[in-house]
C-alpha positions in Angstrom: -31.6 18.0 6.9 -31.1 16.6 3.4 -29.3 13.4 2.8 -26.3 13.7 0.4 -25.3 10.8 -1.9 -22.1 9.3 -0.7 -20.7 8.0 -4.0 -19.0 9.4 -7.1 -20.4 9.5 -10.6 -17.9 7.5 -12.5 -20.4 5.9 -14.8 -21.1 8.9 -17.1 -21.1 8.2 -20.8 -20.6 10.8 -23.5 -23.9 12.1 -24.9 -24.8 11.4 -28.5 -28.0 11.2 -30.4 -28.3 7.5 -29.5 -27.4 7.9 -25.8 -29.6 9.2 -23.0 -27.8 10.9 -20.2 -30.7 10.9 -17.7 -31.5 8.0 -15.4 -35.2 7.5 -16.4 -36.7 5.4 -19.1 -37.9 7.3 -22.2 -41.4 8.6 -21.8 -44.3 6.8 -23.5 -42.0 4.0 -24.7 -45.0 1.6 -24.9 -46.8 4.0 -27.3 -43.9 4.5 -29.7 -43.5 1.1 -31.4 -41.5 2.6 -34.2 -38.8 4.0 -31.9 -35.3 2.6 -31.5 -34.7 -0.1 -28.9 -32.5 1.1 -26.0 -30.9 -0.8 -23.2 -30.0 0.7 -19.8 -26.4 1.4 -18.8 -25.3 2.3 -15.3 -26.0 5.9 -16.4 -28.2 6.5 -19.4 -29.5 4.4 -22.2 -27.9 3.3 -25.5 -29.0 1.8 -28.8 -27.4 -1.2 -30.4 -25.7 0.8 -33.1 -24.2 3.2 -30.5 -23.0 0.2 -28.4 -21.3 -1.3 -31.4 -19.4 2.0 -32.0 -18.3 2.5 -28.4 -14.6 2.3 -27.5 -15.4 0.6 -24.2 -16.0 -3.2 -24.0 -19.8 -3.1 -24.2 -20.1 -6.9 -23.6 -19.4 -6.0 -20.0 -21.0 -2.6 -19.7 -24.3 -3.7 -21.2 -24.7 -6.1 -18.3 -23.7 -3.7 -15.6 -27.2 -2.2 -15.0 -28.8 -5.7 -14.7 -26.0 -6.8 -12.3 -26.5 -3.6 -10.3 -30.2 -4.5 -9.9 -29.4 -8.0 -8.8 -26.9 -6.5 -6.3 -29.4 -4.1 -4.8 -31.9 -6.9 -4.5 -29.4 -9.1 -2.7 -28.3 -6.3 -0.3 -31.9 -5.5 0.6 -32.6 -9.2 1.4 -29.5 -9.3 3.6 -30.2 -6.3 5.9 -30.3 -8.6 8.9 -26.8 -9.9 8.1 -25.5 -6.4 7.7 -27.1 -5.4 11.0 -25.3 -8.2 12.8 -21.8 -7.3 11.5 -21.2 -4.2 13.6 -24.5 -4.1 15.5 -25.9 -1.4 13.3 -29.5 -0.9 12.2 -30.2 -0.6 8.5 -32.9 1.9 7.7 -32.4 3.1 4.2 -30.7 1.8 1.0 -28.7 4.6 -0.5 -27.4 4.2 -4.1 -24.3 2.0 -3.9 -24.4 1.3 -0.2 -26.5 1.3 3.0 -27.1 4.2 5.3 -27.0 2.6 8.7 -27.8 3.8 12.2 -26.0 2.6 15.4 -27.7 0.6 18.1 -28.0 2.2 21.5 -25.0 1.9 23.8 -22.3 1.8 21.1 -19.5 4.4 20.8 -20.3 5.2 17.2 -21.8 8.2 15.4 -25.6 8.2 15.0 -25.4 7.4 11.2 -22.8 5.7 9.0 -22.3 4.5 5.5 -22.0 0.7 5.0 -20.2 0.6 1.6 -19.9 -2.7 -0.4 -17.7 -2.9 -3.5 -19.4 -3.7 -6.8 -17.9 -7.0 -7.8 -18.9 -6.5 -11.5 -16.8 -3.3 -11.8 -13.5 -4.2 -10.2 -12.6 -7.2 -12.3 -13.4 -9.8 -9.6 -14.8 -12.3 -12.2 -11.5 -12.5 -14.1 -9.1 -11.6 -11.3 -10.4 -13.1 -8.0 -9.2 -11.1 -5.1 -9.5 -7.6 -6.7 -12.4 -6.8 -4.4 -10.3 -7.7 -1.3 -7.3 -5.8 -2.7 -9.5 -2.7 -3.1 -10.9 -3.0 0.4 -7.6 -3.5 2.1 -6.0 -0.6 0.3 -8.9 1.8 1.0 -9.0 0.8 4.7 -5.3 1.1 5.1 -5.3 4.5 3.4 -8.0 5.8 5.7 -6.0 4.6 8.7 -2.7 6.0 7.4 -4.2 9.4 6.7 -5.9 9.5 10.1 -2.7 8.8 11.8 -0.4 11.0 9.8 -2.5 13.7 8.2 -5.2 14.6 10.7 -5.8 17.9 8.9 -7.0 16.0 5.8 -10.9 16.2 5.9 -11.7 12.5 5.4 -14.6 10.7 7.1 -13.6 8.5 10.0 -13.3 4.8 9.3 -15.3 2.8 11.9 -14.7 -0.7 10.7 -14.2 -2.9 7.6 -14.3 -6.5 6.5 -13.0 -8.6 3.7 -14.7 -11.5 1.9 -14.4 -14.7 3.9 -15.4 -13.4 7.2 -12.6 -11.4 8.7 -13.6 -8.0 10.1 -11.7 -5.2 11.7 -13.2 -3.2 14.6 -12.0 -0.1 16.4 -10.4 -1.2 19.6 -12.9 0.8 21.7 -15.8 -1.2 20.1 -14.6 -4.6 21.3 -14.9 -6.0 24.8 -12.2 -4.9 27.3 -10.6 -8.3 27.7 -10.2 -8.7 23.9 -8.5 -5.3 23.8 -6.0 -6.3 26.5 -5.3 -9.6 24.7 -4.5 -7.9 21.4 -2.6 -5.0 22.8 -0.4 -7.5 24.7 0.2 -9.6 21.5 1.0 -6.5 19.5 3.4 -5.2 22.2 5.3 -8.5 21.9 5.3 -8.2 18.2 6.8 -4.7 18.4 9.5 -5.9 20.8 10.4 -8.5 18.1 10.8 -5.7 15.5 7.4 -5.8 13.9 5.9 -2.3 13.5 3.0 -0.6 11.7 0.1 -2.1 13.8 -3.1 0.1 13.8 -5.9 0.6 16.3 -8.2 -1.9 14.5 -8.6 -5.4 16.0 -9.4 -8.3 13.7 -12.2 -10.7 14.5 -14.2 -13.3 12.5 -17.8 -12.4 11.8 -20.6 -15.0 11.4 -22.6 -13.3 8.7 -22.2 -11.5 5.4 -19.2 -13.7 4.7 -19.1 -13.5 0.9 -18.8 -9.8 0.6 -16.4 -7.2 2.0 -17.4 -3.7 3.2 -16.2 -0.5 4.8 -18.1 1.4 7.6 -17.4 5.1 7.6 -19.1 8.2 8.9 -22.1 9.4 7.0 -21.7 12.9 5.5 -24.9 14.8 6.3 -24.9 18.5 6.7 -27.2 21.0 5.2 -24.3 23.4 4.7 -22.3 20.9 2.6 -22.8 19.6 -0.9 -21.0 17.6 -3.5 -18.8 19.9 -5.6 -19.9 18.3 -8.8 -23.5 19.5 -8.1 -22.4 23.2 -8.2 -19.1 23.2 -10.1 -20.6 24.1 -13.4 -22.9 26.7 -12.0 -22.0 30.4 -11.9 -19.5 31.0 -9.0 -17.2 33.7 -7.7 -13.5 34.1 -8.0 -13.3 33.9 -4.2 -15.0 30.4 -4.3 -12.5 29.2 -6.9 -9.6 30.5 -4.8 -10.9 28.8 -1.7 -11.2 25.5 -3.6 -7.7 25.7 -5.0 -6.2 26.7 -1.6 -8.0 23.9 0.2 -6.9 21.3 -2.4 -3.4 22.6 -2.3 -3.4 22.2 1.5 -4.5 18.6 1.2 -1.9 17.8 -1.5 0.9 19.2 0.7 -0.4 17.5 3.9 -0.2 14.1 2.1 3.2 14.9 0.5 5.0 16.1 3.6 5.8 12.5 4.6 8.2 10.9 2.1 7.4 7.3 1.3 10.0 4.6 0.9 8.7 3.3 -2.5 6.0 3.5 -5.1 2.9 1.5 -4.2 -0.4 1.5 -2.2 -0.9 0.9 1.5 -2.6 -2.3 2.6 -3.4 -4.1 5.8 -2.7 -7.7 6.6 -4.9 -10.1 8.7 -3.1 -9.0 11.9 -3.9 -5.3 11.5 -0.4 -4.4 10.3 -0.1 -1.6 7.7 2.5 -2.0 4.9 3.3 -0.1 1.7 3.4 -3.4 -0.2 0.5 -3.3 -2.7 0.8 -2.3 -6.3 0.0 1.4 -6.9 -3.7 0.9 -7.3 -4.7 3.3 -10.1 -8.4 3.2 -10.9 -7.7 2.2 -14.5 -5.9 -1.0 -13.6 -9.0 -2.7 -12.2 -11.1 -1.3 -15.0 -8.8 -3.0 -17.5 -9.0 -6.2 -15.5 -12.8 -5.9 -15.4 -12.6 -6.3 -19.2 -10.3 -9.4 -18.8 -7.3 -7.4 -19.8 -4.1 -8.0 -17.9 -3.0 -4.7 -16.3 0.6 -5.7 -16.4 1.2 -5.0 -12.7 0.9 -7.8 -10.2 -0.7 -7.1 -6.8 2.5 -7.4 -4.8 4.5 -5.2 -7.2 6.1 -2.0 -5.8 8.8 0.2 -7.2 11.8 2.2 -6.2 12.3 3.8 -9.6 9.8 5.9 -11.6 11.1 4.5 -14.9 10.0 0.9 -13.9 6.5 2.2 -13.1 6.2 4.1 -16.3 7.3 1.1 -18.4 4.8 -1.2 -16.6 2.0 1.3 -17.2 2.8 1.2 -20.9 2.5 -2.6 -20.8 -1.1 -2.1 -19.7 -1.7 -0.1 -22.8 -0.1 -2.7 -24.9 -2.3 -5.3 -23.3 -5.4 -3.3 -24.0 -4.5 -3.3 -27.7 -3.8 -7.1 -27.6 -6.7 -8.3 -25.5 -9.6 -6.0 -25.9 -11.6 -7.4 -28.8 -12.8 -4.0 -30.0 -9.5 -2.3 -29.5 -9.3 -1.5 -33.2 -11.8 -0.8 -35.9 -9.6 -1.1 -39.0 -6.1 -2.0 -40.1 -5.2 1.7 -40.2 -6.5 2.2 -36.7 -4.5 -0.7 -35.4 -1.3 0.5 -37.0 -1.7 4.0 -35.8 -2.3 2.9 -32.2 0.8 0.7 -32.4 2.8 3.7 -33.7 1.6 5.8 -30.7 2.7 3.1 -28.2 6.1 2.7 -29.9 6.7 6.5 -29.8 5.4 6.7 -26.2 8.2 4.4 -25.2 10.7 6.2 -27.3 9.9 9.5 -25.7 9.8 8.3 -22.1 13.0 10.1 -21.1 11.9 13.3 -23.0 8.7 13.7 -20.9 9.6 12.5 -17.5 11.9 14.2 -14.9 15.0 12.2 -14.5 16.0 14.0 -11.3 12.8 12.7 -9.6 13.3 9.1 -10.9 14.4 7.7 -7.5 12.3 9.9 -5.2 10.8 11.6 -3.4 7.8 9.4 -3.4 4.7 10.9 -1.8 1.0 10.0 -1.2 -1.4 11.4 -3.7 -5.2 10.9 -4.3 -5.3 9.9 -7.9 -9.2 10.0 -8.0 -9.7 13.3 -6.3 -12.5 14.6 -8.6 -15.5 16.9 -8.1 -17.8 14.0 -7.1 -15.5 13.0 -4.3 -15.3 16.4 -2.7 -17.9 18.0 -0.4 -17.7 21.8 0.0 -19.6 24.5 2.0 -21.2 27.5 0.3 -17.8 29.3 0.0 -16.3 26.2 -1.6 -14.1 25.4 1.4 -13.5 21.6 1.3 -15.2 19.9 4.2 -14.8 16.2 3.3 -13.1 14.0 0.7 -14.4 10.5 0.1 -13.4 7.4 -1.8 -9.7 6.9 -0.9 -9.2 3.5 -2.5 -7.2 4.9 -5.4 -4.6 6.8 -3.3 -1.0 5.8 -4.0 2.5 6.6 -3.2 3.9 8.0 -6.4 6.9 10.0 -7.7 6.5 13.7 -6.9 6.0 14.5 -10.6 2.7 12.5 -10.5 1.2 15.0 -8.0 -0.5 16.9 -10.8 -3.0 19.7 -11.1 -6.4 18.1 -11.7 -7.4 18.1 -15.3 -11.1 18.7 -14.5 -10.7 22.3 -13.3 -12.4 23.6 -16.5 -15.0 20.8 -16.5 -13.4 19.0 -19.6 -11.8 15.7 -20.1 -8.1 15.7 -20.2 -8.0 14.8 -23.9 -10.4 17.6 -24.7 -8.1 20.4 -23.5 -7.3 21.8 -26.9 -7.8 25.1 -28.6 -9.5 27.7 -26.4 -9.9 25.1 -23.6 -6.1 24.7 -23.5 -5.6 28.4 -22.8 -8.4 28.3 -20.2 -6.9 25.3 -18.5 -3.5 27.0 -18.5 -4.9 29.9 -16.6 -6.5 27.6 -14.0 -3.2 25.7 -13.8 -1.3 28.8 -12.9 -3.9 29.8 -10.3 -3.7 26.3 -8.8 0.2 26.3 -8.6 0.1 29.8 -7.1 -2.1 28.4 -4.3 0.3 25.5 -3.8 3.3 27.8 -3.6 1.5 29.9 -0.9 0.6 26.9 1.1 3.9 25.1 0.9 5.9 27.9 2.5 4.8 26.7 5.9 5.3 23.0 5.1 8.4 22.4 2.9 9.1 18.9 1.6 12.4 17.5 2.8 13.8 14.3 1.3 17.3 13.0 1.9 18.6 16.4 3.0 17.1 18.3 0.0 14.1 20.6 0.0 11.6 20.1 -2.9 8.9 22.5 -4.1 5.7 20.9 -5.3 4.7 24.1 -7.0 8.0 24.3 -8.9 7.6 20.7 -9.9 4.1 21.3 -11.2 5.2 24.3 -13.2 8.1 22.4 -14.7 6.0 19.5 -15.9 3.6 21.9 -17.5 6.3 24.0 -19.2 8.1 20.8 -20.5 4.9 19.1 -21.5 5.3 16.2 -19.0 1.8 16.8 -17.8 0.3 15.3 -21.0 2.6 12.3 -21.1 2.0 11.4 -17.4 -1.8 11.9 -17.9 -1.7 9.6 -21.0 0.0 6.8 -18.9 -3.1 6.7 -16.7 -5.7 7.0 -19.4 -6.2 3.8 -21.6 -8.7 5.6 -23.8 -7.1 9.0 -23.8 -3.5 8.1 -24.5 -3.8 8.2 -28.3 -5.6 11.6 -28.3 -3.2 13.0 -25.8 -0.1 11.8 -27.7 -1.4 12.9 -31.1 -2.8 16.2 -29.9 -0.3 17.4 -27.3 3.0 15.6 -27.8 3.5 14.6 -31.5 3.1 18.2 -32.7 6.2 19.1 -30.7 8.3 17.1 -33.2 9.1 17.8 -36.9 6.4 16.3 -39.1 7.7 13.2 -41.0 7.2 12.8 -44.8 3.5 12.2 -45.5 2.5 8.6 -45.2 5.9 7.4 -44.0 5.5 7.2 -40.3 2.8 4.5 -39.8 4.1 1.8 -42.2 7.7 2.3 -41.0 7.2 2.4 -37.3 4.1 0.2 -36.6 6.0 -3.0 -37.5 8.3 -2.4 -34.5 5.5 -2.6 -31.9 5.5 -6.4 -32.0 6.9 -9.1 -34.3 4.4 -10.3 -36.9 2.4 -7.1 -37.0 0.5 -8.0 -40.2 -0.8 -11.3 -38.7 -1.6 -9.4 -35.4 -3.8 -6.9 -37.4 -5.6 -9.7 -39.1 -6.4 -11.4 -35.8 -7.7 -8.1 -34.3 -10.1 -7.7 -37.2 -11.3 -11.2 -36.6 -11.7 -10.3 -32.9 -13.8 -7.3 -33.9 -16.2 -9.4 -36.0 -16.6 -11.8 -33.1 -17.0 -8.9 -30.7 -19.8 -7.2 -32.7 -21.7 -10.5 -32.7 -21.3 -10.8 -29.0 -22.6 -7.3 -28.4 -25.6 -8.0 -30.6 -26.3 -11.3 -28.7 -26.1 -9.6 -25.3 -28.1 -6.6 -26.4 -30.9 -8.8 -27.7 -30.9 -11.1 -24.6 -32.0 -10.7 -21.0 -28.4 -10.3 -19.9 -28.7 -6.6 -20.7 -32.1 -6.2 -19.1 -35.4 -5.0 -20.6 -35.9 -3.1 -23.8 -36.9 0.6 -23.8 -38.4 2.1 -26.9 -37.6 5.7 -27.8 
């Protein structure tokens, strides 16, 4: 049987004449001395001129491929340490993690995935503890879904560990006397009013101390494949309907249990689950990986959607303030400032005030085609990568933007109409599925399908999508929301409004242009050094 890759493809870069989108060096680079120098990214290759024009912080991304190589080398050297953690046998290195096999006599599946977070992609360098936050949130989400939504097709979590040496084992995997000891202690804790303990028992490990990990079942079935591998291939209407129906069923399964607040699940050192972590959107740690404050502290939770939305906008403000290549000209800086001012001004217009204080429900914010495994009929068999699941206001449970294979800020013109048709099909599937599982909250019945239709008709969909897209906010606001208003006199909006983004706007713009000059020099230095790896000629 074939082995399926157990990771998503979040490293894709937009193709251009200067960017390769394959994962192989250009052919015959040694024989083309007049070609352009390229450096490897996590996916593809890029020239210096293209790197200078990228909107992302390329001082970080140019070094990722080299850091990934160092990471692979380190993991390969530490197979014995990994083997000792859960008594597993490493046989094969698979992409971003190990495929491991159990040792005889253990009550574990024959093959598992030993997944280690990539420190260079979660902001660990600038925000120590991000890796542990991600691991605790992912593990807690696996456990919560397993206990409350058994019909959700997620792999089984077999164990996990955090940096520093603390690991968590399934109770049946530890000696009997240790089980009795911990069960007695937890019983006393429950009698004292402490609840939320899970079936995982904490123990200190003696190896692999400086990294964290999760150990989950390996997905290997010749009848399953990653949805992203077949999504853009010709397919039938029946396959599409199966996919939408299965996704709707998962959405409803997670949403049927109202949550007390907005946030993410986490697990403490005693094995107690609490909804006490910030809502861990993927883009928060990506901002922090670029040394940009996300605006939301790890222990921040919310009981009002408005507070969440305002804090998300602070993250966008911080991107403009702290990312050295956030702007390319004075005009660009002022237009971005205008968009942020108007996003705040239109908050009440594009959010549902009736859902401000609840219900709050669990939602997988990163449920994209590379995290979904389907059979040949496109029935969902497994969903992976749960670290970005959050408890969010009901209006944030949105139809996935990738249903037409386009980015959310590219859904314009004919693509807008095409996506609208998919949107209706998806909400129809939700309506059919929720008839057997209505959502009750404080004595009121809520319809997820009706909420989805309302946020589409009232254009809330684009506003909420913009809040979670640091790069897409400006295109979404200008392309989907600003045209809903009367057009101001030509040339009047930007100079009149941009000054209200922050005091001293003119001096801010000057400092950002100085930042850009320094940034370009840093990109050139990294591109021309060993920090970005070897040179490929094309």
